[in-house]
C-alpha positions in Angstrom: -145.6 56.5 -32.4 -145.7 53.3 -30.5 -143.1 52.0 -28.1 -143.3 48.5 -29.5 -140.3 48.0 -31.8 -142.3 46.1 -34.4 -145.1 48.6 -34.5 -142.7 51.5 -34.6 -140.9 49.9 -37.5 -144.2 49.4 -39.4 -145.1 53.0 -38.8 -141.8 54.3 -40.1 -141.8 51.9 -43.0 -145.3 52.9 -43.9 -144.4 56.6 -43.9 -141.3 55.9 -46.1 -143.4 53.9 -48.5 -146.0 56.7 -48.8 -143.3 59.3 -49.7 -141.1 57.1 -52.0 -143.7 55.3 -54.0 -146.5 57.4 -55.5 -148.0 54.5 -57.5 -150.8 52.9 -55.5 -150.1 49.4 -56.8 -146.4 49.6 -55.9 -147.2 51.2 -52.6 -149.6 48.3 -51.7 -147.1 45.7 -52.7 -144.4 47.3 -50.6 -146.8 47.5 -47.6 -147.6 43.8 -48.0 -143.9 43.0 -47.9 -143.5 45.1 -44.8 -146.3 43.3 -43.1 -144.8 39.9 -44.1 -141.5 41.0 -42.5 -143.2 42.1 -39.3 -145.1 38.7 -39.1 -141.8 36.8 -39.7 -140.2 38.8 -36.8 -143.2 38.0 -34.5 -143.0 34.4 -35.5 -139.3 34.3 -34.8 -139.9 35.9 -31.3 -142.6 33.3 -30.5 -140.3 30.5 -31.7 -137.5 31.8 -29.5 -139.8 32.0 -26.4 -141.0 28.5 -27.0 -137.5 27.1 -27.5 -136.4 28.9 -24.2 -139.4 27.3 -22.3 -138.5 23.8 -23.8 -134.9 24.3 -22.7 -136.0 25.2 -19.2 -138.2 22.1 -19.1 -135.2 19.9 -20.1 -133.1 21.5 -17.4 -135.8 20.9 -14.8 -136.1 17.3 -15.8 -132.4 16.8 -15.6 -132.3 18.4 -12.2 -135.2 16.2 -10.9 -133.5 13.0 -12.2 -130.2 13.8 -10.4 -129.6 11.8 -7.2 -127.6 14.6 -5.4 -129.6 16.3 -2.8 -128.2 19.8 -3.6 -129.2 19.4 -7.2 -132.6 17.8 -7.1 -133.5 18.6 -3.5 -133.9 22.4 -3.7 -137.3 22.3 -5.4 -138.9 20.1 -2.7 -137.3 22.2 0.0 -138.7 25.4 -1.5 -142.0 23.7 -2.0 -142.2 22.6 1.6 -141.2 26.1 2.8 -143.9 27.7 0.7 -146.4 25.1 1.7 -145.6 25.6 5.4 -145.8 29.4 5.0 -149.3 29.1 3.3 -150.4 26.6 6.0 -149.2 28.9 8.8 -150.8 32.0 7.3 -154.1 30.6 6.3 -154.7 27.7 8.7 -152.5 27.7 11.8 -152.4 31.4 12.6 -156.2 31.9 12.3 -156.9 28.8 14.4 -154.3 29.9 17.0 -155.8 33.4 17.2 -159.3 32.0 17.5 -158.3 29.4 20.1 -156.4 32.0 22.2 -159.4 34.4 22.0 -161.8 31.6 23.1 -159.5 30.8 26.1 -159.5 34.5 27.1 -155.9 35.2 26.1 -156.0 37.0 22.7 -152.8 36.7 20.8 -151.7 38.8 17.8 -150.0 36.3 15.4 -147.6 38.1 13.0 -148.6 37.8 9.4 -146.2 36.8 6.5 -145.5 38.8 3.4 -147.8 36.7 1.1 -146.9 38.6 -2.1 -143.4 37.4 -1.9 -144.4 33.9 -0.9 -147.0 33.5 -3.6 -144.6 35.0 -6.2 -142.0 32.4 -5.3 -144.5 29.6 -5.3 -146.0 30.5 -8.6 -142.5 30.9 -10.2 -141.4 27.6 -8.8 -144.4 25.8 -10.1 -144.0 27.4 -13.5 -147.4 28.8 -13.7 -146.2 31.9 -15.6 -145.2 30.5 -18.9 -146.0 26.8 -19.0 -149.7 27.4 -19.8 -148.7 29.5 -22.8 -146.4 26.8 -24.1 -149.2 24.2 -23.8 -151.5 26.5 -25.8 -148.9 27.2 -28.5 -148.1 23.5 -28.9 -151.8 22.6 -29.1 -151.7 20.4 -26.0 -154.2 22.5 -23.9 -157.7 23.6 -24.8 -157.8 27.3 -25.8 
């Protein structure tokens, strides 16, 4: 049995149909109805996810349009912190280590936790779900 609720429901519904309806035509009609219900549930889930993403986009636009620094300024601040962290880790630290080694004074520059930094940056940029929304709405190429 599957752990997915829709698939589990289909499996149970199929077993019930097999036991209750001995007529093959009635059994097939019942299975088709069960598949239609499953597809409707999946469509409802996708619609809910799309509506949630659209709502988040509306909130993001309202925040960006606000003139208060504490409302609209947090995204640029986090962006600059993430950009500074990336610059430090991938540009400044290697050049500093190389320059110090060339001068005869090797320096061990501490490294940043890039998994946390990149997770924060990707989440802030909306790279997780926005591409899916674009594909579902037909804006982006598949």
